[in-house]
PDBQT receptor file of N, H, CA, C and O in Angstrom, charges set to zero:
ATOM      1  N   MET A   1      14.580  -7.053 -19.544  1.00  0.00    +0.000 N 
ATOM      2  CA  MET A   1      13.336  -7.573 -19.019  1.00  0.00    +0.000 C 
ATOM      3  C   MET A   1      13.077  -8.942 -19.640  1.00  0.00    +0.000 C 
ATOM      4  O   MET A   1      13.339  -9.182 -20.818  1.00  0.00    +0.000 OA
ATOM      5  N   LYS A   2      12.553  -9.826 -18.798  1.00  0.00    +0.000 N 
ATOM      6  H   LYS A   2      12.340  -9.631 -17.840  1.00  0.00    +0.000 HD
ATOM      7  CA  LYS A   2      12.180 -11.144 -19.305  1.00  0.00    +0.000 C 
ATOM      8  C   LYS A   2      10.900 -11.607 -18.615  1.00  0.00    +0.000 C 
ATOM      9  O   LYS A   2      10.487 -11.029 -17.610  1.00  0.00    +0.000 OA
ATOM     10  N   VAL A   3      10.281 -12.639 -19.151  1.00  0.00    +0.000 N 
ATOM     11  H   VAL A   3      10.617 -13.109 -19.967  1.00  0.00    +0.000 HD
ATOM     12  CA  VAL A   3       9.032 -13.151 -18.610  1.00  0.00    +0.000 C 
ATOM     13  C   VAL A   3       9.222 -13.539 -17.144  1.00  0.00    +0.000 C 
ATOM     14  O   VAL A   3      10.175 -14.234 -16.792  1.00  0.00    +0.000 OA
ATOM     15  N   GLY A   4       8.299 -13.080 -16.297  1.00  0.00    +0.000 N 
ATOM     16  H   GLY A   4       7.525 -12.515 -16.583  1.00  0.00    +0.000 HD
ATOM     17  CA  GLY A   4       8.340 -13.371 -14.872  1.00  0.00    +0.000 C 
ATOM     18  C   GLY A   4       8.933 -12.256 -14.029  1.00  0.00    +0.000 C 
ATOM     19  O   GLY A   4       8.806 -12.294 -12.805  1.00  0.00    +0.000 OA
ATOM     20  N   ASP A   5       9.570 -11.271 -14.629  1.00  0.00    +0.000 N 
ATOM     21  H   ASP A   5       9.673 -11.240 -15.624  1.00  0.00    +0.000 HD
ATOM     22  CA  ASP A   5      10.143 -10.148 -13.874  1.00  0.00    +0.000 C 
ATOM     23  C   ASP A   5       9.041  -9.254 -13.311  1.00  0.00    +0.000 C 
ATOM     24  O   ASP A   5       8.030  -9.002 -13.966  1.00  0.00    +0.000 OA
ATOM     25  N   LEU A   6       9.254  -8.785 -12.096  1.00  0.00    +0.000 N 
ATOM     26  H   LEU A   6      10.076  -8.989 -11.564  1.00  0.00    +0.000 HD
ATOM     27  CA  LEU A   6       8.389  -7.773 -11.494  1.00  0.00    +0.000 C 
ATOM     28  C   LEU A   6       8.968  -6.423 -11.880  1.00  0.00    +0.000 C 
ATOM     29  O   LEU A   6      10.152  -6.168 -11.658  1.00  0.00    +0.000 OA
ATOM     30  N   VAL A   7       8.139  -5.551 -12.458  1.00  0.00    +0.000 N 
ATOM     31  H   VAL A   7       7.178  -5.758 -12.638  1.00  0.00    +0.000 HD
ATOM     32  CA  VAL A   7       8.607  -4.256 -12.942  1.00  0.00    +0.000 C 
ATOM     33  C   VAL A   7       7.764  -3.122 -12.361  1.00  0.00    +0.000 C 
ATOM     34  O   VAL A   7       6.624  -3.322 -11.942  1.00  0.00    +0.000 OA
ATOM     35  N   ARG A   8       8.355  -1.928 -12.348  1.00  0.00    +0.000 N 
ATOM     36  H   ARG A   8       9.281  -1.766 -12.689  1.00  0.00    +0.000 HD
ATOM     37  CA  ARG A   8       7.674  -0.732 -11.841  1.00  0.00    +0.000 C 
ATOM     38  C   ARG A   8       7.747   0.352 -12.907  1.00  0.00    +0.000 C 
ATOM     39  O   ARG A   8       8.782   0.543 -13.546  1.00  0.00    +0.000 OA
ATOM     40  N   TYR A   9       6.633   1.061 -13.090  1.00  0.00    +0.000 N 
ATOM     41  H   TYR A   9       5.793   0.906 -12.570  1.00  0.00    +0.000 HD
ATOM     42  CA  TYR A   9       6.576   2.164 -14.050  1.00  0.00    +0.000 C 
ATOM     43  C   TYR A   9       7.464   3.299 -13.558  1.00  0.00    +0.000 C 
ATOM     44  O   TYR A   9       7.377   3.692 -12.394  1.00  0.00    +0.000 OA
ATOM     45  N   ARG A  10       8.314   3.827 -14.425  1.00  0.00    +0.000 N 
ATOM     46  H   ARG A  10       8.386   3.508 -15.370  1.00  0.00    +0.000 HD
ATOM     47  CA  ARG A  10       9.289   4.859 -14.034  1.00  0.00    +0.000 C 
ATOM     48  C   ARG A  10       8.672   6.230 -13.759  1.00  0.00    +0.000 C 
ATOM     49  O   ARG A  10       9.283   7.049 -13.071  1.00  0.00    +0.000 OA
ATOM     50  N   TYR A  11       7.486   6.493 -14.279  1.00  0.00    +0.000 N 
ATOM     51  H   TYR A  11       6.990   5.828 -14.837  1.00  0.00    +0.000 HD
ATOM     52  CA  TYR A  11       6.885   7.822 -14.172  1.00  0.00    +0.000 C 
ATOM     53  C   TYR A  11       5.552   7.736 -13.444  1.00  0.00    +0.000 C 
ATOM     54  O   TYR A  11       4.501   7.744 -14.084  1.00  0.00    +0.000 OA
ATOM     55  N   PRO A  12       5.577   7.652 -12.102  1.00  0.00    +0.000 N 
ATOM     56  CA  PRO A  12       4.317   7.507 -11.350  1.00  0.00    +0.000 C 
ATOM     57  C   PRO A  12       3.400   8.711 -11.539  1.00  0.00    +0.000 C 
ATOM     58  O   PRO A  12       3.849   9.833 -11.777  1.00  0.00    +0.000 OA
ATOM     59  N   GLU A  13       2.097   8.441 -11.426  1.00  0.00    +0.000 N 
ATOM     60  H   GLU A  13       1.733   7.530 -11.233  1.00  0.00    +0.000 HD
ATOM     61  CA  GLU A  13       1.087   9.487 -11.576  1.00  0.00    +0.000 C 
ATOM     62  C   GLU A  13       0.728  10.052 -10.215  1.00  0.00    +0.000 C 
ATOM     63  O   GLU A  13       0.863   9.373  -9.197  1.00  0.00    +0.000 OA
ATOM     64  N   THR A  14       0.271  11.295 -10.197  1.00  0.00    +0.000 N 
ATOM     65  H   THR A  14       0.161  11.847 -11.024  1.00  0.00    +0.000 HD
ATOM     66  CA  THR A  14      -0.185  11.929  -8.973  1.00  0.00    +0.000 C 
ATOM     67  C   THR A  14      -1.688  12.148  -9.086  1.00  0.00    +0.000 C 
ATOM     68  O   THR A  14      -2.165  12.699 -10.079  1.00  0.00    +0.000 OA
ATOM     69  N   ASP A  15      -2.441  11.715  -8.062  1.00  0.00    +0.000 N 
ATOM     70  H   ASP A  15      -2.054  11.268  -7.256  1.00  0.00    +0.000 HD
ATOM     71  CA  ASP A  15      -3.892  11.897  -8.127  1.00  0.00    +0.000 C 
ATOM     72  C   ASP A  15      -4.285  13.247  -7.526  1.00  0.00    +0.000 C 
ATOM     73  O   ASP A  15      -3.414  14.054  -7.202  1.00  0.00    +0.000 OA
ATOM     74  N   ASP A  16      -5.577  13.497  -7.374  1.00  0.00    +0.000 N 
ATOM     75  H   ASP A  16      -6.285  12.841  -7.636  1.00  0.00    +0.000 HD
ATOM     76  CA  ASP A  16      -6.072  14.792  -6.895  1.00  0.00    +0.000 C 
ATOM     77  C   ASP A  16      -5.592  15.137  -5.488  1.00  0.00    +0.000 C 
ATOM     78  O   ASP A  16      -5.451  16.314  -5.158  1.00  0.00    +0.000 OA
ATOM     79  N   ASP A  17      -5.338  14.126  -4.653  1.00  0.00    +0.000 N 
ATOM     80  H   ASP A  17      -5.453  13.169  -4.921  1.00  0.00    +0.000 HD
ATOM     81  CA  ASP A  17      -4.884  14.373  -3.285  1.00  0.00    +0.000 C 
ATOM     82  C   ASP A  17      -3.369  14.455  -3.194  1.00  0.00    +0.000 C 
ATOM     83  O   ASP A  17      -2.811  14.440  -2.097  1.00  0.00    +0.000 OA
ATOM     84  N   LYS A  18      -2.697  14.542  -4.340  1.00  0.00    +0.000 N 
ATOM     85  H   LYS A  18      -3.150  14.555  -5.231  1.00  0.00    +0.000 HD
ATOM     86  CA  LYS A  18      -1.238  14.629  -4.416  1.00  0.00    +0.000 C 
ATOM     87  C   LYS A  18      -0.545  13.360  -3.935  1.00  0.00    +0.000 C 
ATOM     88  O   LYS A  18       0.644  13.389  -3.617  1.00  0.00    +0.000 OA
ATOM     89  N   ALA A  19      -1.258  12.271  -3.878  1.00  0.00    +0.000 N 
ATOM     90  H   ALA A  19      -2.223  12.247  -4.136  1.00  0.00    +0.000 HD
ATOM     91  CA  ALA A  19      -0.649  10.989  -3.526  1.00  0.00    +0.000 C 
ATOM     92  C   ALA A  19      -0.056  10.390  -4.797  1.00  0.00    +0.000 C 
ATOM     93  O   ALA A  19      -0.679  10.412  -5.859  1.00  0.00    +0.000 OA
ATOM     94  N   ILE A  20       1.131   9.867  -4.674  1.00  0.00    +0.000 N 
ATOM     95  H   ILE A  20       1.636   9.850  -3.811  1.00  0.00    +0.000 HD
ATOM     96  CA  ILE A  20       1.788   9.267  -5.830  1.00  0.00    +0.000 C 
ATOM     97  C   ILE A  20       1.324   7.827  -5.974  1.00  0.00    +0.000 C 
ATOM     98  O   ILE A  20       1.374   7.050  -5.020  1.00  0.00    +0.000 OA
ATOM     99  N   ARG A  21       0.877   7.481  -7.163  1.00  0.00    +0.000 N 
ATOM    100  H   ARG A  21       0.837   8.112  -7.938  1.00  0.00    +0.000 HD
ATOM    101  CA  ARG A  21       0.433   6.122  -7.458  1.00  0.00    +0.000 C 
ATOM    102  C   ARG A  21       1.490   5.445  -8.312  1.00  0.00    +0.000 C 
ATOM    103  O   ARG A  21       1.736   5.839  -9.452  1.00  0.00    +0.000 OA
ATOM    104  N   VAL A  22       2.104   4.430  -7.747  1.00  0.00    +0.000 N 
ATOM    105  H   VAL A  22       1.905   4.110  -6.821  1.00  0.00    +0.000 HD
ATOM    106  CA  VAL A  22       3.134   3.692  -8.449  1.00  0.00    +0.000 C 
ATOM    107  C   VAL A  22       2.511   2.446  -9.054  1.00  0.00    +0.000 C 
ATOM    108  O   VAL A  22       1.764   1.732  -8.384  1.00  0.00    +0.000 OA
ATOM    109  N   SER A  23       2.812   2.185 -10.304  1.00  0.00    +0.000 N 
ATOM    110  H   SER A  23       3.419   2.765 -10.848  1.00  0.00    +0.000 HD
ATOM    111  CA  SER A  23       2.269   1.010 -10.976  1.00  0.00    +0.000 C 
ATOM    112  C   SER A  23       3.312  -0.099 -11.004  1.00  0.00    +0.000 C 
ATOM    113  O   SER A  23       4.459   0.111 -11.398  1.00  0.00    +0.000 OA
ATOM    114  N   PHE A  24       2.886  -1.286 -10.577  1.00  0.00    +0.000 N 
ATOM    115  H   PHE A  24       1.955  -1.457 -10.257  1.00  0.00    +0.000 HD
ATOM    116  CA  PHE A  24       3.718  -2.481 -10.642  1.00  0.00    +0.000 C 
ATOM    117  C   PHE A  24       3.076  -3.448 -11.608  1.00  0.00    +0.000 C 
ATOM    118  O   PHE A  24       1.856  -3.447 -11.777  1.00  0.00    +0.000 OA
ATOM    119  N   ALA A  25       3.894  -4.281 -12.250  1.00  0.00    +0.000 N 
ATOM    120  H   ALA A  25       4.884  -4.282 -12.113  1.00  0.00    +0.000 HD
ATOM    121  CA  ALA A  25       3.388  -5.254 -13.210  1.00  0.00    +0.000 C 
ATOM    122  C   ALA A  25       4.332  -6.452 -13.268  1.00  0.00    +0.000 C 
ATOM    123  O   ALA A  25       5.471  -6.390 -12.806  1.00  0.00    +0.000 OA
ATOM    124  N   ILE A  26       3.836  -7.531 -13.839  1.00  0.00    +0.000 N 
ATOM    125  H   ILE A  26       2.910  -7.582 -14.214  1.00  0.00    +0.000 HD
ATOM    126  CA  ILE A  26       4.650  -8.716 -14.100  1.00  0.00    +0.000 C 
ATOM    127  C   ILE A  26       4.734  -8.889 -15.609  1.00  0.00    +0.000 C 
ATOM    128  O   ILE A  26       3.727  -8.799 -16.312  1.00  0.00    +0.000 OA
ATOM    129  N   VAL A  27       5.938  -9.139 -16.100  1.00  0.00    +0.000 N 
ATOM    130  H   VAL A  27       6.756  -9.212 -15.529  1.00  0.00    +0.000 HD
ATOM    131  CA  VAL A  27       6.128  -9.384 -17.524  1.00  0.00    +0.000 C 
ATOM    132  C   VAL A  27       5.571 -10.767 -17.835  1.00  0.00    +0.000 C 
ATOM    133  O   VAL A  27       6.015 -11.759 -17.257  1.00  0.00    +0.000 OA
ATOM    134  N   VAL A  28       4.590 -10.840 -18.757  1.00  0.00    +0.000 N 
ATOM    135  H   VAL A  28       4.229 -10.033 -19.226  1.00  0.00    +0.000 HD
ATOM    136  CA  VAL A  28       3.938 -12.110 -19.072  1.00  0.00    +0.000 C 
ATOM    137  C   VAL A  28       4.285 -12.638 -20.458  1.00  0.00    +0.000 C 
ATOM    138  O   VAL A  28       3.960 -13.783 -20.773  1.00  0.00    +0.000 OA
ATOM    139  N   GLY A  29       4.928 -11.844 -21.282  1.00  0.00    +0.000 N 
ATOM    140  H   GLY A  29       5.192 -10.914 -21.026  1.00  0.00    +0.000 HD
ATOM    141  CA  GLY A  29       5.298 -12.345 -22.594  1.00  0.00    +0.000 C 
ATOM    142  C   GLY A  29       6.001 -11.326 -23.458  1.00  0.00    +0.000 C 
ATOM    143  O   GLY A  29       5.918 -10.122 -23.215  1.00  0.00    +0.000 OA
ATOM    144  N   PRO A  30       6.698 -11.818 -24.476  1.00  0.00    +0.000 N 
ATOM    145  CA  PRO A  30       7.354 -10.917 -25.433  1.00  0.00    +0.000 C 
ATOM    146  C   PRO A  30       6.356 -10.471 -26.502  1.00  0.00    +0.000 C 
ATOM    147  O   PRO A  30       5.240 -10.985 -26.574  1.00  0.00    +0.000 OA
ATOM    148  N   THR A  31       6.760  -9.529 -27.316  1.00  0.00    +0.000 N 
ATOM    149  H   THR A  31       7.666  -9.111 -27.258  1.00  0.00    +0.000 HD
ATOM    150  CA  THR A  31       5.982  -9.118 -28.483  1.00  0.00    +0.000 C 
ATOM    151  C   THR A  31       6.884  -9.238 -29.704  1.00  0.00    +0.000 C 
ATOM    152  O   THR A  31       8.019  -9.702 -29.590  1.00  0.00    +0.000 OA
ATOM    153  N   SER A  32       6.405  -8.837 -30.844  1.00  0.00    +0.000 N 
ATOM    154  H   SER A  32       5.484  -8.460 -30.936  1.00  0.00    +0.000 HD
ATOM    155  CA  SER A  32       7.219  -8.919 -32.056  1.00  0.00    +0.000 C 
ATOM    156  C   SER A  32       8.327  -7.867 -32.091  1.00  0.00    +0.000 C 
ATOM    157  O   SER A  32       9.231  -7.944 -32.923  1.00  0.00    +0.000 OA
ATOM    158  N   GLN A  33       8.257  -6.892 -31.196  1.00  0.00    +0.000 N 
ATOM    159  H   GLN A  33       7.522  -6.829 -30.521  1.00  0.00    +0.000 HD
ATOM    160  CA  GLN A  33       9.291  -5.856 -31.117  1.00  0.00    +0.000 C 
ATOM    161  C   GLN A  33      10.213  -6.157 -29.932  1.00  0.00    +0.000 C 
ATOM    162  O   GLN A  33       9.741  -6.552 -28.865  1.00  0.00    +0.000 OA
ATOM    163  N   SER A  34      11.508  -5.974 -30.112  1.00  0.00    +0.000 N 
ATOM    164  H   SER A  34      11.891  -5.653 -30.979  1.00  0.00    +0.000 HD
ATOM    165  CA  SER A  34      12.469  -6.329 -29.069  1.00  0.00    +0.000 C 
ATOM    166  C   SER A  34      12.420  -5.404 -27.854  1.00  0.00    +0.000 C 
ATOM    167  O   SER A  34      12.850  -5.798 -26.770  1.00  0.00    +0.000 OA
ATOM    168  N   ASP A  35      11.907  -4.184 -28.010  1.00  0.00    +0.000 N 
ATOM    169  H   ASP A  35      11.557  -3.864 -28.890  1.00  0.00    +0.000 HD
ATOM    170  CA  ASP A  35      11.881  -3.235 -26.892  1.00  0.00    +0.000 C 
ATOM    171  C   ASP A  35      10.485  -3.090 -26.273  1.00  0.00    +0.000 C 
ATOM    172  O   ASP A  35      10.231  -2.140 -25.532  1.00  0.00    +0.000 OA
ATOM    173  N   VAL A  36       9.577  -4.038 -26.580  1.00  0.00    +0.000 N 
ATOM    174  H   VAL A  36       9.784  -4.809 -27.182  1.00  0.00    +0.000 HD
ATOM    175  CA  VAL A  36       8.217  -4.001 -26.038  1.00  0.00    +0.000 C 
ATOM    176  C   VAL A  36       7.873  -5.383 -25.485  1.00  0.00    +0.000 C 
ATOM    177  O   VAL A  36       8.112  -6.402 -26.133  1.00  0.00    +0.000 OA
ATOM    178  N   PHE A  37       7.302  -5.400 -24.267  1.00  0.00    +0.000 N 
ATOM    179  H   PHE A  37       7.107  -4.572 -23.741  1.00  0.00    +0.000 HD
ATOM    180  CA  PHE A  37       6.873  -6.634 -23.635  1.00  0.00    +0.000 C 
ATOM    181  C   PHE A  37       5.412  -6.521 -23.242  1.00  0.00    +0.000 C 
ATOM    182  O   PHE A  37       4.890  -5.418 -23.078  1.00  0.00    +0.000 OA
ATOM    183  N   GLU A  38       4.753  -7.658 -23.091  1.00  0.00    +0.000 N 
ATOM    184  H   GLU A  38       5.177  -8.554 -23.224  1.00  0.00    +0.000 HD
ATOM    185  CA  GLU A  38       3.383  -7.678 -22.592  1.00  0.00    +0.000 C 
ATOM    186  C   GLU A  38       3.456  -7.830 -21.079  1.00  0.00    +0.000 C 
ATOM    187  O   GLU A  38       4.147  -8.714 -20.574  1.00  0.00    +0.000 OA
ATOM    188  N   VAL A  39       2.743  -6.969 -20.353  1.00  0.00    +0.000 N 
ATOM    189  H   VAL A  39       2.181  -6.251 -20.763  1.00  0.00    +0.000 HD
ATOM    190  CA  VAL A  39       2.745  -7.019 -18.894  1.00  0.00    +0.000 C 
ATOM    191  C   VAL A  39       1.326  -7.133 -18.352  1.00  0.00    +0.000 C 
ATOM    192  O   VAL A  39       0.362  -6.738 -19.008  1.00  0.00    +0.000 OA
ATOM    193  N   LEU A  40       1.215  -7.673 -17.155  1.00  0.00    +0.000 N 
ATOM    194  H   LEU A  40       1.998  -7.994 -16.621  1.00  0.00    +0.000 HD
ATOM    195  CA  LEU A  40      -0.046  -7.722 -16.419  1.00  0.00    +0.000 C 
ATOM    196  C   LEU A  40       0.083  -6.725 -15.278  1.00  0.00    +0.000 C 
ATOM    197  O   LEU A  40       0.916  -6.894 -14.388  1.00  0.00    +0.000 OA
ATOM    198  N   GLU A  41      -0.743  -5.687 -15.306  1.00  0.00    +0.000 N 
ATOM    199  H   GLU A  41      -1.420  -5.549 -16.028  1.00  0.00    +0.000 HD
ATOM    200  CA  GLU A  41      -0.688  -4.638 -14.281  1.00  0.00    +0.000 C 
ATOM    201  C   GLU A  41      -1.196  -5.179 -12.948  1.00  0.00    +0.000 C 
ATOM    202  O   GLU A  41      -2.268  -5.781 -12.894  1.00  0.00    +0.000 OA
ATOM    203  N   LEU A  42      -0.439  -4.970 -11.879  1.00  0.00    +0.000 N 
ATOM    204  H   LEU A  42       0.432  -4.480 -11.923  1.00  0.00    +0.000 HD
ATOM    205  CA  LEU A  42      -0.811  -5.443 -10.550  1.00  0.00    +0.000 C 
ATOM    206  C   LEU A  42      -1.343  -4.335  -9.651  1.00  0.00    +0.000 C 
ATOM    207  O   LEU A  42      -1.969  -4.612  -8.627  1.00  0.00    +0.000 OA
ATOM    208  N   SER A  43      -1.100  -3.088 -10.024  1.00  0.00    +0.000 N 
ATOM    209  H   SER A  43      -0.592  -2.863 -10.855  1.00  0.00    +0.000 HD
ATOM    210  CA  SER A  43      -1.573  -1.948  -9.229  1.00  0.00    +0.000 C 
ATOM    211  C   SER A  43      -1.758  -0.758 -10.157  1.00  0.00    +0.000 C 
ATOM    212  O   SER A  43      -1.444  -0.828 -11.346  1.00  0.00    +0.000 OA
ATOM    213  N   GLY A  44      -2.267   0.328  -9.605  1.00  0.00    +0.000 N 
ATOM    214  H   GLY A  44      -2.522   0.385  -8.639  1.00  0.00    +0.000 HD
ATOM    215  CA  GLY A  44      -2.466   1.527 -10.396  1.00  0.00    +0.000 C 
ATOM    216  C   GLY A  44      -3.811   1.540 -11.103  1.00  0.00    +0.000 C 
ATOM    217  O   GLY A  44      -4.677   0.706 -10.837  1.00  0.00    +0.000 OA
ATOM    218  N   PHE A  45      -3.970   2.480 -11.989  1.00  0.00    +0.000 N 
ATOM    219  H   PHE A  45      -3.267   3.157 -12.205  1.00  0.00    +0.000 HD
ATOM    220  CA  PHE A  45      -5.236   2.707 -12.684  1.00  0.00    +0.000 C 
ATOM    221  C   PHE A  45      -5.646   1.520 -13.553  1.00  0.00    +0.000 C 
ATOM    222  O   PHE A  45      -6.836   1.238 -13.692  1.00  0.00    +0.000 OA
ATOM    223  N   TYR A  46      -4.671   0.822 -14.137  1.00  0.00    +0.000 N 
ATOM    224  H   TYR A  46      -3.704   1.051 -14.024  1.00  0.00    +0.000 HD
ATOM    225  CA  TYR A  46      -4.964  -0.279 -15.055  1.00  0.00    +0.000 C 
ATOM    226  C   TYR A  46      -4.826  -1.651 -14.399  1.00  0.00    +0.000 C 
ATOM    227  O   TYR A  46      -4.571  -2.639 -15.087  1.00  0.00    +0.000 OA
ATOM    228  N   LYS A  47      -4.990  -1.723 -13.096  1.00  0.00    +0.000 N 
ATOM    229  H   LYS A  47      -5.198  -0.920 -12.537  1.00  0.00    +0.000 HD
ATOM    230  CA  LYS A  47      -4.854  -2.971 -12.343  1.00  0.00    +0.000 C 
ATOM    231  C   LYS A  47      -5.704  -4.078 -12.975  1.00  0.00    +0.000 C 
ATOM    232  O   LYS A  47      -6.887  -3.889 -13.256  1.00  0.00    +0.000 OA
ATOM    233  N   GLY A  48      -5.065  -5.247 -13.192  1.00  0.00    +0.000 N 
ATOM    234  H   GLY A  48      -4.103  -5.400 -12.963  1.00  0.00    +0.000 HD
ATOM    235  CA  GLY A  48      -5.770  -6.399 -13.726  1.00  0.00    +0.000 C 
ATOM    236  C   GLY A  48      -5.817  -6.483 -15.243  1.00  0.00    +0.000 C 
ATOM    237  O   GLY A  48      -6.387  -7.427 -15.790  1.00  0.00    +0.000 OA
ATOM    238  N   THR A  49      -5.230  -5.515 -15.928  1.00  0.00    +0.000 N 
ATOM    239  H   THR A  49      -4.768  -4.748 -15.483  1.00  0.00    +0.000 HD
ATOM    240  CA  THR A  49      -5.246  -5.537 -17.390  1.00  0.00    +0.000 C 
ATOM    241  C   THR A  49      -3.875  -5.913 -17.940  1.00  0.00    +0.000 C 
ATOM    242  O   THR A  49      -2.841  -5.702 -17.307  1.00  0.00    +0.000 OA
ATOM    243  N   ARG A  50      -3.910  -6.476 -19.139  1.00  0.00    +0.000 N 
ATOM    244  H   ARG A  50      -4.750  -6.647 -19.654  1.00  0.00    +0.000 HD
ATOM    245  CA  ARG A  50      -2.677  -6.793 -19.851  1.00  0.00    +0.000 C 
ATOM    246  C   ARG A  50      -2.463  -5.723 -20.900  1.00  0.00    +0.000 C 
ATOM    247  O   ARG A  50      -3.404  -5.305 -21.574  1.00  0.00    +0.000 OA
ATOM    248  N   CYS A  51      -1.229  -5.282 -21.038  1.00  0.00    +0.000 N 
ATOM    249  H   CYS A  51      -0.464  -5.622 -20.491  1.00  0.00    +0.000 HD
ATOM    250  CA  CYS A  51      -0.934  -4.263 -22.036  1.00  0.00    +0.000 C 
ATOM    251  C   CYS A  51       0.505  -4.411 -22.510  1.00  0.00    +0.000 C 
ATOM    252  O   CYS A  51       1.299  -5.139 -21.916  1.00  0.00    +0.000 OA
ATOM    253  N   ASN A  52       0.823  -3.714 -23.580  1.00  0.00    +0.000 N 
ATOM    254  H   ASN A  52       0.177  -3.122 -24.063  1.00  0.00    +0.000 HD
ATOM    255  CA  ASN A  52       2.190  -3.694 -24.080  1.00  0.00    +0.000 C 
ATOM    256  C   ASN A  52       2.946  -2.568 -23.389  1.00  0.00    +0.000 C 
ATOM    257  O   ASN A  52       2.431  -1.460 -23.239  1.00  0.00    +0.000 OA
ATOM    258  N   ALA A  53       4.172  -2.864 -22.969  1.00  0.00    +0.000 N 
ATOM    259  H   ALA A  53       4.590  -3.764 -23.091  1.00  0.00    +0.000 HD
ATOM    260  CA  ALA A  53       4.979  -1.901 -22.228  1.00  0.00    +0.000 C 
ATOM    261  C   ALA A  53       6.320  -1.703 -22.917  1.00  0.00    +0.000 C 
ATOM    262  O   ALA A  53       7.019  -2.672 -23.216  1.00  0.00    +0.000 OA
ATOM    263  N   VAL A  54       6.677  -0.456 -23.169  1.00  0.00    +0.000 N 
ATOM    264  H   VAL A  54       6.109   0.331 -22.926  1.00  0.00    +0.000 HD
ATOM    265  CA  VAL A  54       7.978  -0.129 -23.750  1.00  0.00    +0.000 C 
ATOM    266  C   VAL A  54       9.025  -0.233 -22.648  1.00  0.00    +0.000 C 
ATOM    267  O   VAL A  54       8.849   0.329 -21.567  1.00  0.00    +0.000 OA
ATOM    268  N   VAL A  55      10.101  -0.942 -22.916  1.00  0.00    +0.000 N 
ATOM    269  H   VAL A  55      10.244  -1.398 -23.794  1.00  0.00    +0.000 HD
ATOM    270  CA  VAL A  55      11.126  -1.230 -21.915  1.00  0.00    +0.000 C 
ATOM    271  C   VAL A  55      11.642   0.033 -21.227  1.00  0.00    +0.000 C 
ATOM    272  O   VAL A  55      11.832   0.022 -20.011  1.00  0.00    +0.000 OA
ATOM    273  N   GLU A  56      11.873   1.114 -21.959  1.00  0.00    +0.000 N 
ATOM    274  H   GLU A  56      11.719   1.123 -22.947  1.00  0.00    +0.000 HD
ATOM    275  CA  GLU A  56      12.462   2.320 -21.377  1.00  0.00    +0.000 C 
ATOM    276  C   GLU A  56      11.563   2.998 -20.334  1.00  0.00    +0.000 C 
ATOM    277  O   GLU A  56      12.045   3.812 -19.546  1.00  0.00    +0.000 OA
ATOM    278  N   ASN A  57      10.263   2.670 -20.320  1.00  0.00    +0.000 N 
ATOM    279  H   ASN A  57       9.872   2.009 -20.961  1.00  0.00    +0.000 HD
ATOM    280  CA  ASN A  57       9.340   3.270 -19.352  1.00  0.00    +0.000 C 
ATOM    281  C   ASN A  57       9.209   2.468 -18.057  1.00  0.00    +0.000 C 
ATOM    282  O   ASN A  57       8.546   2.909 -17.118  1.00  0.00    +0.000 OA
ATOM    283  N   TRP A  58       9.834   1.300 -18.004  1.00  0.00    +0.000 N 
ATOM    284  H   TRP A  58      10.373   0.941 -18.766  1.00  0.00    +0.000 HD
ATOM    285  CA  TRP A  58       9.703   0.408 -16.850  1.00  0.00    +0.000 C 
ATOM    286  C   TRP A  58      11.074   0.023 -16.330  1.00  0.00    +0.000 C 
ATOM    287  O   TRP A  58      12.039  -0.042 -17.091  1.00  0.00    +0.000 OA
ATOM    288  N   GLU A  59      11.162  -0.234 -15.015  1.00  0.00    +0.000 N 
ATOM    289  H   GLU A  59      10.378  -0.180 -14.397  1.00  0.00    +0.000 HD
ATOM    290  CA  GLU A  59      12.412  -0.715 -14.437  1.00  0.00    +0.000 C 
ATOM    291  C   GLU A  59      12.152  -2.010 -13.689  1.00  0.00    +0.000 C 
ATOM    292  O   GLU A  59      11.094  -2.182 -13.082  1.00  0.00    +0.000 OA
ATOM    293  N   VAL A  60      13.116  -2.923 -13.731  1.00  0.00    +0.000 N 
ATOM    294  H   VAL A  60      13.975  -2.783 -14.224  1.00  0.00    +0.000 HD
ATOM    295  CA  VAL A  60      12.977  -4.222 -13.082  1.00  0.00    +0.000 C 
ATOM    296  C   VAL A  60      13.171  -4.050 -11.589  1.00  0.00    +0.000 C 
ATOM    297  O   VAL A  60      14.174  -3.492 -11.145  1.00  0.00    +0.000 OA
ATOM    298  N   VAL A  61      12.197  -4.535 -10.804  1.00  0.00    +0.000 N 
ATOM    299  H   VAL A  61      11.382  -4.988 -11.164  1.00  0.00    +0.000 HD
ATOM    300  CA  VAL A  61      12.263  -4.507  -9.343  1.00  0.00    +0.000 C 
ATOM    301  C   VAL A  61      12.850  -5.809  -8.838  1.00  0.00    +0.000 C 
ATOM    302  O   VAL A  61      13.695  -5.814  -7.942  1.00  0.00    +0.000 OA
ATOM    303  N   SER A  62      12.397  -6.924  -9.422  1.00  0.00    +0.000 N 
ATOM    304  H   SER A  62      11.711  -6.920 -10.149  1.00  0.00    +0.000 HD
ATOM    305  CA  SER A  62      12.846  -8.243  -9.019  1.00  0.00    +0.000 C 
ATOM    306  C   SER A  62      12.863  -9.148 -10.240  1.00  0.00    +0.000 C 
ATOM    307  O   SER A  62      11.862  -9.282 -10.943  1.00  0.00    +0.000 OA
ATOM    308  N   GLU A  63      14.021  -9.772 -10.486  1.00  0.00    +0.000 N 
ATOM    309  H   GLU A  63      14.835  -9.664  -9.916  1.00  0.00    +0.000 HD
ATOM    310  CA  GLU A  63      14.146 -10.643 -11.644  1.00  0.00    +0.000 C 
ATOM    311  C   GLU A  63      13.702 -12.051 -11.323  1.00  0.00    +0.000 C 
ATOM    312  O   GLU A  63      13.937 -12.548 -10.221  1.00  0.00    +0.000 OA
ATOM    313  N   SER A  64      13.053 -12.703 -12.291  1.00  0.00    +0.000 N 
ATOM    314  H   SER A  64      12.862 -12.299 -13.186  1.00  0.00    +0.000 HD
ATOM    315  CA  SER A  64      12.684 -14.099 -12.126  1.00  0.00    +0.000 C 
ATOM    316  C   SER A  64      13.927 -14.963 -12.328  1.00  0.00    +0.000 C 
ATOM    317  O   SER A  64      14.907 -14.536 -12.938  1.00  0.00    +0.000 OA
ATOM    318  N   ARG A  65      13.864 -16.156 -11.816  1.00  0.00    +0.000 N 
ATOM    319  H   ARG A  65      13.067 -16.503 -11.321  1.00  0.00    +0.000 HD
ATOM    320  CA  ARG A  65      15.036 -17.042 -11.952  1.00  0.00    +0.000 C 
ATOM    321  C   ARG A  65      14.775 -18.146 -12.907  1.00  0.00    +0.000 C 
ATOM    322  O   ARG A  65      15.649 -18.980 -13.140  1.00  0.00    +0.000 OA
TER     323      ARG A  65
């Protein structure tokens, strides 16, 4: 993962209506740990928030150039 990559959470949540909610985010920066990046959530419950994301929980959908 690198800054600018579009990523998707590997473990989508299911809401009360059994609809699967997939979270997408953009990697906005590194952290002091090599396996953690800062992401901006684009969808899902935390839409619009920045948080730290462990690499193993996210997969790259589209790489930045």
